N, C-alpha and C positions, 0 to 999 in steps of 0.2 A: 822548652821554649814555648813562648806564647805569640800568636798572631790574632789580632782581632782589630775591630773599630766600631766606632759608635757615631751616629748621625741622624738627622731627621729622616724618617722613612716616608716611602711613596709608593703607591701602586704603579707609577709610571716607571717604566725600565730605563732610567737615564743616570749616568755617574755624577750629575749634578744635583744637589739637594733642592727640593722646592722651597727654599728660602734664602733671603739674602745672606752673603757671608757676614761673619762677625769678626770685627778688627781685634787683633790681639791685645790692644790696649783695654778693650772691655774685660777680658780675662785678667789682665794684669790688675785691673782696678778692684777685683774681688778680693777683699781682705781676708775672707775665710780661707781661700786658697793659699795664699802666702806665696804666690809665685814671684819670681825675681828676674828681670831680663839682665842677662850677662854679655850678650853680645847682639850686633845687628839692630836693624830699625824695629820699632815698636807699632807700627801703623799697617802691617801687612794685613790682608783679609784672610780669615780661616774659614775653609768649607766644612771640615769636619776633624775629627780626632782619630788617630790611628795609633795602636799600641804594638810595637814588635820587638823582639829579642833576637833577631835574625842577625847574623854577621853582615849581610847585605839585603837590606829590606827593599831594594829598588824593585823586584818583580812584584811587590805587593802594593806599590803606591800608584795613585792614580793623579796626583797633583793637587795643591791646595790644601793638604793636610798640616794638622799639628802633629808631628811624628813624636811619640813618647817612648822612652827607652831608659832601662836602669843600667845599660851597657853591659849586659851579661857576657856578650861576645865581641865587646869593643877591644879589637887589638891594634887597629890602625886608625886613629881619629882622623887623619888627612883624608884617607881613602874613603872612610865611611861618610864623611861630610861631602866629599865630592860626589859619591853615589847619591846622596840624598838631594842634593842640589840639582843634579841631572835628572833626578826624577820628577822634579817640580813641587816637593814639598814646600809649605808656606814657612814653617818654623820646626825647631826641634826643642823638645821638653826633656831635661835630663833628671831622673829621680836619684837623689842621694839615698844611699844605704838600700839595701844591705850589702851591694857590691863595692860601691865608692862611698868614702865619707865626705868627699867634695868632688865638685865637677872637675874632670881633669883638664889641666891648663893646655895640654895640646888641642883637645876639643874646643875650648874657648877660642883659641889661636886660629883654628882653622875656620870656625863659624865666622869670626870677625874679617878673615881674608876673603872668604866667599859672599860675605853680606847676608849670611843666614842667620835669622833670629835665633838666639840660644837662651832658653829659660830654665832657671832651676826650679825644680819641685821639691819641696821640703819634706822631709820624712814623715810629717804628720798628715800629709795630704795624698790619698790614694789615687791613682790615675782615673778610676772611675768617677771619681769627684769632679775632676777637671772635665771629663766628657759630658757628664750630667750637666755641670754649669753651661758648658757650650750648647748642649742642647735647648736649654732653658732659654738661653740668650737669642737663639736662632728661632725658638717659637714665638718669643716677644717681637722680634723682628718681623717674623711672618705676619703676625697678627697686626701689628702696625701697618704694614704695607698692603694688607687685605682692607683694611678700614681706608686707608688713603685712596686705593683704587675704586672702592665702591663709592665713596663720596665724589670721586671725580666723575664715574660714571652718570651718577645722579645729576651732578651739575651739567653735565654735557647734555644729556637728555632733556633736561629743563630748558636748556638754552635752545635745542632745536625746535621748541615749541613756540619760540617767541616770534614776533612778526616780522623781524629780519633775521631768519635762522642762521644763515652761513656767518656773518660777522659775529653773532652771538656765540656759535660753537668756537669760532677762532679765538674770541675773546675769553671764553671759560677754559679752553685748552691752555692758553698763554699764561691765564692766572694759576691754573693748576701746577703746571710745569715750572712757574716762575721764569718765564723767558719770551720769546716771540713766535709767533704762529703766522704763517703766511700761506695764501693760496695762488700758486702760479698756474698760468695758462699754458697750452701747449707750446707757445713760441718762447716761454721762460720768463715773461713778464709778470710782475706781481700784480695780481687783481684783487686782492683784499689781505688785510694784515691786522693784527692786533697784538698788543704787548708793548714792552719797551723797546726803543730803538737800538740797533746793535751797531758796533764799529763797521765801517766800510770794508775792511778785510773779511770780516765774518759775512756780510751780506754778499759779497762776490763769492766766497766759498761756498755758501748756500746756494747760490745760483748754480754754480758749477756742480754742485751735488745733485740738483734736481735735473739738470741735463743728463746725468748718468743714466737715469731711469729709462729714458727713450721712449718711443712709442709702444701702446699695448695693444693686443695681447702678446705674450712670449716674452717680454721684457722683464727685467728684474721689480720686484713688487715694492722693494725698499732699499735704502742705501744710508750708511752712516759714516761720519768722518768728524775731523776737527778743523778749526779755522778762526783767527782773530781772538784765539783764547776761549773760544765756545765750543760746546758739544753740539754738532750738527746732525739732523737726521731728515731724511726725504722719504714720502710716501706716496705712491701712485694711487690716485682713486679710482674707483671701479667703474664709473659712469660712462666710460668710453670716449670722452672728449679730451683726453690727454692732460687732465688737471692734475696737479701735485701739490701736495701739502708738505711745506717746508718748516721745521722747527729749530730754533736755536736757544740753547740753555746753558747756564754755567756748571751744572752737574746732571748727571744722567743716573736716576735711581732705578733699582731693580724693576718696579712697576711702571716705569714712565712708557715703555714700548706698549704695554697693554692700555694705558690711559690713550695714547696717540692711536692705537688700533680701533678703539671706540669711536674717537673723532673721525678717523678715515671712513668707516662704515657709513656714520651719520652724514658726513659731508658727501660722499658718494651718493646716497639716497637723495640728499637735498638738491645736488647739482646734476642729476641723471636726466635724460630727456625722458618725456612722458611716455610710459609704457603700457597705456590702457589697452591698446589693441592687441599686444603681445599676451597680456594677462588673460583677455577675453578668450583668445584661442585656446591657452592652456587649461581655463576653466571649462571651456566648451569640450575639450579631448576628455577632461577627466569624467564630466556628465556621460559622454557617450561610452566610455569605459565601464563605468556603473551600470549602464543599462544594457549591457552584453556585447558591446563592440569588441572585435579581436584586437589585442595589443599591436599587431604589425599594422594595423589600420590607422589605430591611434597615432603611432610613431610617425607615420607619413604626414599627418596634419601638423606635427611639431616642426617639421624641417625634413629635408632631403637626408637620407642616411649616407655612408655608414656613421655608426655612433662609437663613442669611446665611454666605457664605464670607468669610473675612478672611485675608489674607497680610501678613505683618509682617516687617519687616527691623530689625535693631538689637540691643538687649540689651547687658548688661555684660559678655560673654565667660565667664558663670559656667554651671555645669551646672544652675542654678536658673532661668536666663533664661526659657525657654519656658515653665515651670510657672508661674513668677511672672505672667507675660503672660496665661496662661489664667484664673489665678485672678481677675486683676484685671478680666477681661472677663467673669467668671462662667461659664465652659465648662470641661467635663472633656474636651472633643473637640478634641485638639490633635495636629498631626503637626510634629515638630519637625525633620524631613528628615535627611539625612545630616549626621552630626556635631552633631546638634541640641543647641544649648545649650551647645555646648564641651565634650562628655563624650568625644570621640573617635568611635569607631565605634557603630554601634547607631542606635537612633532618637530619641535625647534622653530626658530625664526624663519620666516620665509625669506628667500634671497632677493624678491623683488621688493621688499620693504612694505608690503601690505600687511595689515593688522592680522596678528594671529589670534587662536582661541584660548580661552581659559587662563591657565597661568601663565601662558606665553605672553598675553597681552599685559597682565599684571606686571610681568618682568621687564618688558619693554618699556613701559610707561614709567616704570619707577626707576629707570636707568639701567635694570638688569644686573644687580649686584653679583659678585661671584657667589656660585652655590657652594662648592667645595674643592674646587680645583680639580676635579675628575676630567681626565681627557675626554674629548668628544670623538666620536666615531660617525662619519657621514658617508653617503654615496652620492655621487654626481654624475650626470649625463652630459656629454658634450659632443658637439660634431667632430668627426675625426679629423676635419681639416684645423680644428683650434689646437695649438700646442699645449701640451701638459709639462709644466716645469716645477722644479723644486720650490716648497712654500715654507718660509720660516716658521717653525713651530709644529709642523705637520710631518708625518710620515704618509707616503702616498703609494698605493698599489694601483697599476695602470694596465687594463685589459688590451687586448688587440681590436682593432676596429672592427665592428660586427655590423651586420644588417638588422633590421627591426625584428625579424623572427628569430634572432640569434642573441637577443640581449640576456636572456637567462643564463647562457653558457658564458657570455662575456662578464656577467655579474660574478659568477664563480672563479673566473680568471682572476679579477680585480681582487677578490678576496684572498686568493692564495698569493698572489702578488704582495698584497699587504702584509700577509703572515710572514713571508720570506724578508721583507725590508724590515720588519720589527726583529727577525731573528738575527741578521747581519748587521742591523743597527745603521741601515742606509735610509737616507731621506727619500729616495724615490726607486721603486723596482717595477720595471714592465714585465708584462707576461711575456714569456718565451715560448716559441711553438713547441709542441710535444716531442719532436725527434723520435727517437726509438720508442719512447713510451707510448707514443700515439699509434705504433703498430699493434699493441696489445689491446684485447678487447677490455673495455673500463670494467665490466661486471667481473670478469675473470681476474683482472689485477686487483679489484677491491677485495674479491673473496681470497686470494692468495695473501694480501696485506693483513687481512683479519686474521687468518690462521698463522701467519709467521710472527706478528706483532702481538698477538693474543695475551702472552704473558706479561706485557709491560704495562704499568699503570701510565695514567695520563703525564704526571710529572716525569717519569723515566721516558716515555716517548718523545715529549718535547725537548728533554734534555739531549737524547740522542740525535734528534732532528738538528738542533742548533749546533751540536758539536760536530757532526757530519758537514753541516753547511760552511762551518769555519775550519774545515780540513784537519779536523782534531786537535785544534788549539786549545788547551786547558785554560789559559789566562783569557783569552777573548771570548770563549764560551762562558766563564765565570762573569765577566763584565757585562755580557749580552743577557744573562739570566739573574744578575744582581745576587749571585752567591757566591761563596768562597771556592777557589779552584779545588781544594780537597773535596769539597761537597760534590764538584763535577766528577772527579776521578772515582769516588765511591759509587755515585749512580752509574757511570759508564761501566764499571767493574760488574755492578749488579746485573746491567743489560746483557753484558756478555755471559754471566752465569745463568740468567733466566732464558735466554735464546740459545745456549749452548753453540755459540759461533765464535770464531776469533776474529775480533774487530781490528786487528792489524792486516788482515788479509783484504786487498783492494777489491777483489770480487765480492766478498761479503759486504764490504761498505757499499759498493754499487747496488746490490741487490736490496740492501736495507733502505738506502736512499729512495729507490724506485718504489719499495712497499710504503714508505712513510709518504710519498706523494700520491699514493694512489688510494689510501684508505680513507 
């Protein structure tokens, strides 16, 4: 039996590939493959190819696959198709020979009944050829989308430099998305718009969608829906005046959200109140810090504590990612880190929109094209009174509120919270007080952890941490680490052997979890 899959690869641990899905029609159009549709619709989107000869492939499917099989263990076609549909697979491909000379009629009937596309794979076409064809189609679609987004970013940046920048940015956005873009005031009235007119029903639905966002901070940053036959989206600006960008288009492409996000950042900067005094305070604090002032003293000049430290990973790979996140959370205090926001060297784009140095400035002036899609990791500092909410496209770790002289500890808390969020695939995890672990001296706990976990390599330690955090679930751990669940079993078995411990013992699991958190 064989279990395997092939899709676009990514450093980001997500079950969705970093490329637009490929319609089944594109695979059917490849004459060299010789595929033939026997049942179901032909316009379904395919996210990846998965090959399985299991009698029940349900546990190995994530949804959106083209599942390929030769029917080695096909005993009950009706039950098999029902399980495939239940798992969310996009389509089923059946290879004729060596097991079957033709596709079983019962399988064709079951797929037609469930509306599951069924594709016949001829004997001359290996399954790997289909997977490779899909990979190439996805790579072409990804490249096309990157070019489109880059050109849109450059167009929006050029529009922002014109004498009337707000209408120009709205016009560029409407042109790039092929619809209408409008700026709404806090009371819901349309203050500026560009692009073609939309039906009255769509206009009403867009105003209602804008009203969903509500006042900031703390409210949702974006919303989407349909109305009047159009795709609608609304994005709250970060200027603090309650302005909202509304977009209505006939279709929604994979990169449209990124393009709209660039427009949101630009419009937020163009419509924000003058922030010269606040910038002067921050610059003065930086100078005092460089000249030897104590960090707690500097923190007091930025505002009354306590403070909340946030670590964030994700973003859309543009130079505006960190600034957009900072605007969404309502803080100008952001550290984009090395390469922050995808600008190359330097410290990322400043959240207050002021000109950056070196390659940063070049990236901003050029519209900041995508670097390579690498996720961004940033740190932010907010007053504890400012709520921290989930942000689309980001994974957040949030520290407990801390005084100015405790910010270093809060920074470590936020880092640990972010690691846990990534391990459990949660959009936001907050630091939890130490509990029983706080009763043990940290140095002693770290020494015990080093001694206990010394035999484990970094990949084994990370696998053990994730497996324990997910209560020993093989499937969820495999998804979190983006590996096969058999790989997880092998690593955990290796951990048990190296540690000489029974990992089924709850006391052992508790001790290991404590050690993993202490090292």
